[in-house]
C-alpha positions as CSV (number, residue, x, y, z in Angstrom):
1,M,-11.8,-14.7,-10.8
2,L,-8.1,-15.2,-9.2
3,N,-5.7,-11.6,-10.0
4,Y,-1.8,-11.1,-9.6
5,N,0.7,-8.6,-9.6
6,F,4.0,-10.3,-10.5
7,E,6.9,-7.1,-10.9
8,Y,10.3,-7.7,-13.6
9,K,12.5,-5.6,-14.0
10,L,13.2,-3.4,-17.8
11,I,16.0,-3.7,-19.4
12,P,15.2,-1.0,-22.0
13,T,17.7,0.4,-24.7
14,P,18.6,4.0,-24.4
15,E,16.0,5.0,-27.2
16,Q,13.2,3.0,-25.5
17,A,14.3,5.0,-22.3
18,E,14.3,8.6,-23.4
19,T,10.5,7.6,-24.7
20,I,9.3,6.2,-21.6
21,D,10.6,9.5,-20.1
22,L,9.0,11.5,-22.4
23,W,5.8,10.0,-21.9
24,L,6.4,10.0,-17.9
25,E,6.7,13.5,-18.9
26,I,3.8,14.5,-21.2
27,C,1.3,11.9,-18.7
28,R,2.3,15.1,-15.8
29,K,1.5,17.8,-18.2
30,V,-2.0,16.1,-18.8
31,Y,-2.8,15.2,-15.4
32,N,-1.8,19.1,-14.4
33,F,-3.7,21.1,-17.0
34,A,-6.8,18.3,-15.9
35,L,-6.5,19.5,-12.5
36,A,-6.1,23.3,-12.8
37,Q,-8.9,22.6,-15.1
38,R,-11.0,21.1,-12.2
39,K,-9.5,23.2,-9.4
40,D,-10.7,26.7,-11.2
41,W,-14.3,25.1,-11.5
42,V,-14.2,24.5,-7.9
43,N,-12.6,28.3,-7.0
44,S,-15.1,30.0,-9.2
45,R,-17.4,28.6,-7.3
46,K,-16.7,29.0,-4.1
47,C,-17.8,31.9,-2.6
48,S,-21.1,33.5,-3.1
49,I,-21.1,36.8,-5.9
50,N,-21.2,39.4,-3.0
51,A,-18.1,38.4,-1.2
52,C,-15.4,38.1,-3.7
53,S,-12.1,37.9,-2.5
54,I,-10.0,40.8,-2.9
55,N,-6.9,39.3,-4.3
56,R,-8.4,38.2,-7.1
57,E,-11.9,35.8,-8.8
58,Y,-11.4,32.4,-10.7
59,I,-14.9,33.8,-13.0
60,L,-16.3,31.2,-15.5
61,P,-19.4,31.2,-17.5
62,A,-22.6,29.9,-15.2
63,D,-23.8,27.5,-17.0
64,A,-20.1,26.1,-17.4
65,P,-20.4,22.2,-16.8
66,R,-18.3,21.1,-14.3
67,P,-15.1,19.3,-15.5
68,T,-15.2,15.0,-15.4
69,F,-13.5,11.9,-17.0
70,A,-15.7,11.9,-19.7
71,S,-15.9,15.9,-20.4
72,Q,-11.6,15.5,-20.2
73,C,-11.3,12.8,-22.2
74,K,-13.9,14.1,-25.2
75,S,-11.1,17.8,-24.3
76,L,-8.0,15.2,-25.0
77,A,-9.3,13.5,-27.7
78,A,-9.9,17.4,-29.7
79,A,-6.0,18.8,-28.1
80,K,-4.3,15.4,-30.1
81,K,-5.6,17.8,-33.6
82,S,-3.7,20.6,-32.8
83,I,-0.9,19.3,-29.7
84,L,1.6,17.0,-31.8
85,E,2.8,15.9,-28.7
86,L,0.0,14.4,-27.1
87,K,-0.2,12.1,-30.2
88,Q,3.4,10.0,-29.3
89,P,1.9,8.0,-26.2
90,H,-0.6,5.7,-26.3
91,T,-4.4,7.4,-26.0
92,H,-5.3,4.3,-23.3
93,V,-2.0,6.0,-21.4
94,L,-3.3,9.4,-21.2
95,Q,-7.1,8.3,-20.3
96,Q,-5.7,5.8,-17.4
97,V,-4.0,9.5,-16.0
98,L,-8.0,11.1,-16.4
99,R,-8.8,8.4,-14.2
100,Q,-6.5,8.5,-11.9
101,L,-7.2,11.7,-11.3
102,E,-11.1,10.8,-11.7
103,A,-10.2,8.4,-8.7
104,A,-8.3,10.8,-6.7
105,F,-11.2,13.1,-6.4
106,V,-13.2,10.5,-5.5
107,A,-11.5,9.5,-3.1
108,M,-11.8,12.9,-1.7
109,W,-15.4,13.2,-1.8
110,E,-15.9,9.8,-0.1
111,R,-12.6,8.9,1.6
112,G,-11.9,12.3,3.2
113,H,-8.9,11.8,1.6
114,G,-6.8,15.7,0.6
115,F,-7.3,18.1,-2.1
116,P,-5.5,16.2,-5.4
117,R,-2.5,18.1,-5.8
118,F,0.0,19.2,-8.6
119,K,2.8,16.4,-9.6
120,K,6.3,17.1,-9.9
121,R,7.5,14.4,-11.6
122,M,5.1,11.1,-12.9
123,R,6.3,7.8,-12.1
124,S,4.5,5.3,-13.7
125,F,2.2,4.7,-16.9
126,L,-0.6,1.9,-17.3
127,F,-1.3,0.0,-20.6
128,P,-5.0,-1.4,-19.3
129,Q,-5.1,-3.0,-22.3
130,L,-2.6,-5.1,-24.5
131,N,-2.0,-6.7,-27.3
132,L,-2.3,-10.7,-28.3
133,E,1.6,-11.5,-28.0
134,V,2.6,-10.2,-24.6
135,L,6.1,-12.3,-23.8
136,R,8.5,-13.6,-25.9
137,P,11.6,-15.8,-24.8
138,W,14.9,-14.1,-25.8
139,D,18.8,-15.3,-25.1
140,G,17.3,-16.2,-21.7
141,D,15.7,-13.8,-20.7
142,N,12.2,-12.4,-22.2
143,D,10.6,-9.2,-24.2
144,V,7.6,-7.6,-23.7
145,N,5.8,-6.3,-25.7
146,L,4.9,-2.6,-24.7
147,P,1.9,-1.1,-27.0
148,K,4.4,1.6,-29.1
149,I,7.3,0.8,-27.5
150,G,8.3,-2.5,-29.0
151,W,9.6,-5.0,-26.9
152,V,11.3,-4.8,-24.7
153,K,13.9,-7.2,-22.7
154,L,12.6,-8.3,-19.3
155,R,14.6,-10.0,-16.2
156,L,12.3,-13.0,-15.7
157,S,13.4,-13.8,-12.7
158,R,10.2,-16.0,-12.3
159,P,7.9,-17.9,-15.0
160,I,4.4,-17.0,-15.6
161,P,1.8,-19.4,-13.2
162,D,0.3,-21.7,-16.1
163,G,-3.7,-20.5,-16.3
164,F,-3.0,-17.4,-16.0
165,E,-2.8,-14.3,-18.8
166,V,-1.4,-11.4,-19.0
167,K,-4.6,-8.3,-18.8
168,Q,-2.3,-4.7,-18.1
169,I,0.9,-3.8,-17.8
170,R,2.3,-1.2,-15.3
171,V,5.5,0.9,-16.5
172,V,7.1,1.8,-13.4
173,K,10.8,4.4,-12.9
174,R,13.1,4.4,-9.9
175,A,15.9,5.3,-8.9
176,S,17.4,2.1,-9.8
177,G,15.7,1.5,-13.4
178,Y,13.0,0.6,-14.5
179,Y,10.1,-2.3,-13.8
180,A,7.5,-3.1,-15.3
181,I,4.1,-4.6,-13.1
182,L,2.3,-7.6,-14.9
183,T,-1.3,-8.1,-13.9
184,L,-2.1,-11.9,-14.6
185,Q,-5.4,-13.3,-13.9
186,C,-7.0,-16.4,-14.4
187,D,-10.9,-17.3,-14.5
188,V,-10.6,-19.5,-10.8
189,T,-13.0,-18.7,-7.8
190,I,-10.9,-19.9,-4.6
191,P,-13.2,-20.0,-1.7
192,L,-11.2,-18.6,2.1
193,P,-9.4,-21.0,4.1
194,P,-11.4,-21.6,6.7
195,I,-10.6,-22.0,10.7
196,A,-8.4,-25.0,11.6
197,G,-5.2,-26.2,13.6
198,H,-3.6,-23.7,15.4
199,S,-4.1,-20.4,15.7
200,V,-2.3,-17.1,16.6
201,G,-3.6,-14.1,17.9
202,I,-1.1,-11.3,16.7
203,D,-0.7,-6.9,17.8
204,L,1.6,-4.6,16.6
205,G,3.1,-2.2,18.5
206,L,6.6,0.6,18.6
207,I,8.4,-1.1,21.2
208,S,7.9,-4.5,20.1
209,F,6.9,-4.7,16.2
210,L,4.4,-7.5,17.2
211,A,3.5,-10.0,19.5
212,T,1.5,-13.8,18.8
213,S,-1.0,-15.1,21.5
214,D,2.2,-18.2,22.7
215,G,4.3,-14.9,24.2
216,E,7.0,-14.4,20.9
217,L,7.6,-11.3,20.4
218,I,9.6,-9.6,17.7
219,A,11.6,-6.7,17.7
220,R,11.0,-3.8,15.4
221,P,14.0,-2.6,13.2
222,K,14.3,1.0,12.9
223,F,14.5,1.3,9.2
224,F,14.6,4.9,8.8
225,V,15.8,6.1,12.0
226,D,19.0,3.8,11.6
227,G,19.3,5.2,8.0
228,Q,18.0,8.8,8.8
229,R,22.1,9.9,9.5
230,K,23.6,9.1,6.3
231,L,20.2,11.0,4.7
232,K,20.7,13.7,6.6
233,S,24.3,14.1,5.5
234,L,23.7,13.7,1.6
235,Q,20.6,16.0,1.9
236,R,23.2,18.8,3.4
237,K,25.6,17.8,0.6
238,L,22.4,18.6,-1.4
239,K,21.6,22.3,-0.3
240,R,25.4,23.2,-1.1
241,K,24.7,22.3,-4.8
242,K,23.7,24.3,-7.5
243,K,20.0,23.2,-8.2
244,G,19.9,22.1,-11.8
245,S,24.1,21.4,-11.9
246,N,25.6,17.4,-13.0
247,A,26.5,17.1,-9.2
248,W,23.6,18.7,-8.0
249,R,21.6,15.4,-10.1
250,K,23.8,13.3,-8.8
251,L,23.1,13.8,-5.2
252,Q,19.6,13.6,-6.1
253,H,19.6,10.5,-7.5
254,R,21.7,9.1,-5.2
255,I,18.9,10.1,-2.2
256,A,16.4,8.5,-3.9
257,R,18.1,5.3,-4.2
258,H,18.6,5.9,-0.6
259,H,15.0,6.0,-0.1
260,E,14.4,3.1,-2.4
261,T,16.9,0.8,-0.2
262,L,15.3,1.8,2.5
263,S,12.2,0.7,1.5
264,N,12.7,-2.1,0.1
265,T,14.4,-3.5,3.2
266,R,11.2,-2.5,4.8
267,K,9.6,-5.2,2.8
268,D,11.9,-7.5,3.3
269,F,11.4,-7.4,6.2
270,H,7.7,-7.7,6.3
271,F,7.7,-11.3,3.6
272,K,10.2,-12.6,6.0
273,T,8.1,-11.8,9.4
274,A,4.5,-13.1,7.4
275,H,6.3,-16.4,6.3
276,H,7.8,-16.9,9.7
277,L,3.7,-16.7,11.4
278,C,2.5,-19.4,8.5
279,D,5.1,-21.8,9.4
280,G,4.1,-21.6,13.3
281,A,0.1,-21.1,12.8
282,D,-3.0,-22.6,10.4
283,S,-5.1,-19.7,11.6
284,I,-4.0,-15.6,12.2
285,F,-5.9,-13.3,13.5
286,A,-4.9,-9.6,13.5
287,E,-6.3,-6.4,15.0
288,D,-8.6,-3.5,12.2
289,L,-5.8,-0.5,13.6
290,N,-7.1,2.4,12.7
291,L,-3.5,3.6,10.2
292,K,-4.8,7.1,8.9
293,A,-5.3,8.1,12.4
294,M,-1.9,6.5,13.8
295,S,-0.2,8.1,11.5
296,A,-1.4,11.3,12.4
297,G,0.2,11.4,16.2
298,M,3.2,12.1,18.2
299,L,5.0,8.8,17.0
300,S,3.9,9.3,13.9
301,K,7.7,9.1,12.1
302,H,7.9,5.6,14.4
303,T,4.5,4.6,13.1
304,L,5.0,5.1,9.4
305,D,8.8,3.7,9.0
306,A,7.4,0.4,10.7
307,G,4.6,0.3,8.4
308,F,1.2,-1.9,9.5
309,G,-0.7,-1.0,6.9
310,Q,2.0,-2.8,4.1
311,F,2.7,-5.4,6.2
312,L,-0.9,-6.8,7.4
313,N,-1.5,-6.5,2.8
314,I,1.6,-8.0,2.8
315,L,0.3,-11.0,5.6
316,G,-3.7,-11.3,4.3
317,H,-1.7,-11.9,1.0
318,L,0.9,-14.6,2.2
319,C,-2.1,-16.1,4.3
320,F,-3.9,-16.5,1.0
321,K,-1.7,-17.8,-1.1
322,R,-0.5,-20.6,1.3
323,G,-4.1,-21.5,2.5
324,K,-4.2,-20.0,5.9
325,H,-7.0,-18.2,7.4
326,F,-6.3,-14.6,8.0
327,S,-9.6,-12.1,9.5
328,K,-8.8,-8.9,11.9
329,V,-11.1,-8.0,14.1
330,D,-12.1,-5.1,16.6
331,A,-9.0,-3.2,17.7
332,N,-10.7,-1.4,20.4
333,G,-9.7,-2.0,24.3
334,T,-7.6,-5.3,23.2
335,S,-5.2,-4.2,26.2
336,Q,-7.7,-3.2,28.7
337,T,-9.2,-6.8,29.0
338,C,-8.3,-10.1,30.7
339,P,-7.6,-12.9,28.4
340,N,-8.2,-15.1,31.6
341,C,-11.1,-14.1,33.0
342,Q,-12.6,-10.9,30.6
343,T,-12.4,-8.8,32.2
344,H,-12.7,-4.7,31.8
345,T,-8.7,-3.8,33.2
346,G,-9.4,0.1,32.1
347,K,-6.8,2.0,30.8
348,K,-3.2,1.2,31.1
349,E,0.0,4.2,30.7
350,L,2.0,3.3,27.6
351,S,5.3,2.9,30.2
352,E,3.2,0.0,31.6
353,R,4.5,-3.3,30.1
354,V,2.9,-6.5,32.3
355,H,-0.8,-6.7,32.2
356,E,-1.5,-8.5,35.4
357,C,-5.3,-9.0,36.6
358,P,-7.2,-7.8,39.9
359,E,-9.6,-10.4,39.2
360,C,-8.3,-13.1,38.1
361,G,-4.4,-12.9,38.9
362,Y,-3.2,-13.7,35.4
363,K,0.0,-12.0,34.6
364,T,2.0,-11.4,31.5
365,D,3.3,-9.2,29.0
366,R,1.3,-6.7,28.3
367,D,1.7,-7.3,24.5
368,V,0.8,-11.0,24.4
369,A,-2.5,-10.5,26.9
370,A,-3.2,-7.9,23.8
371,A,-2.7,-11.0,20.9
372,Q,-4.7,-13.6,23.2
373,V,-7.6,-11.0,23.2
374,V,-7.1,-10.7,19.4
375,M,-7.0,-14.4,18.7
376,Q,-10.2,-14.9,21.5
377,R,-12.3,-12.3,19.5
378,G,-11.6,-14.4,16.0
379,Y,-12.5,-17.3,17.0
380,T,-15.7,-15.5,19.1
381,A,-16.1,-14.0,14.9
382,V,-17.0,-17.3,13.0
383,G,-18.9,-18.4,15.7
384,H,-16.1,-20.9,17.8
385,I,-15.0,-20.1,21.7
386,A,-11.4,-19.8,23.1
387,V,-10.9,-21.9,26.4
388,N,-9.2,-19.0,28.7
389,F,-5.2,-18.6,28.8
390,G,-4.7,-19.8,32.9
391,E,-2.9,-23.1,31.7
392,G,-1.1,-21.4,28.9
393,K,-2.9,-23.4,26.6
394,V,-6.2,-22.3,24.1
395,I,-8.6,-24.4,22.2
396,G,-10.9,-23.3,19.8
397,L,-14.1,-25.1,19.9
398,P,-17.6,-24.3,18.1
399,L,-20.1,-22.6,20.3
400,S,-22.5,-25.8,19.3
401,Q,-20.3,-28.2,21.6
402,E,-20.2,-28.2,25.3
403,S,-16.5,-25.9,26.8
404,P,-15.6,-24.3,29.8
405,R,-16.6,-21.4,30.6
406,L,-13.9,-17.8,30.1
């Protein structure tokens, strides 16, 4: 089963935009109320009966069941009889809000995420099931059918591929307008591309955004750092405005547009860099980085500004789309291993930017050497072996063939 997400700009009428905003506000209220129910149940069972808090304590009956997705969906259906506001959004939209909350708790239990927090605003809602007719042509653009909202004008910036069916629609509100993310599905199975042709390993960093095993260094644009001066000026002006006034709201919108511009610029750079790598290689290997730990260190602002996680996701998607092989390898010790003789050279300081092996004398840029080790590990993981880099060349050979030692 092949799935794709295509994003299009919506052009709603003022009445439709008002309806979308109302639905987002109702979804926010449902999410916060359901989270409050779960939080009260947790707090009522957080301490022993002989060690209650001095200030206050949440007291719920001892036989009160733990709120779950199923129980809260039943409560939502019963609440619709007395709260007319809950009848306005589509039923599946509100159920998906509760499913989103359940996913947040699962992420906390299984992946170590923090406790879910209340939302100041809801940015999107999802239609998990659609009507038979989803798209129709209209005056050069298209209309998309949103249940209980109607036909909304859609700017079809690229056509829907043949053989794909629209399964879900997510409506997103951003500072630049409203967008529809269509989930397309095709009942085909495509195998992952094998290793073939020219291969490169890549090493991500903060001094150079990317270094390849071929010796190419790509500089890191400082998106947020460069735009921080304008952001600081806008936020200083916002502080002097009366909260809730028209001038305050306009400045809030300008700040949101600035953040969106930085995000779009970063994503554009990631796509262009990924296409550049795919143009010059048939197989690409990258480090399997611990991005959560990297984003919590001393250089967290610059790490988050670089957007390594988004880049690796985009690179993997483009490699699959263009028939290139992409895989991740173990990232431990890539900068402490000589790519020519595999000698462990020890830990390097961040200021040491040149790799020089004390055993074989191989000398190159530190990041390039790490990228070469990444490529060698990629070959090893799939049953190939890489020739050393002494002459600046690398050839992938199956282990079954006779090949020179590293």
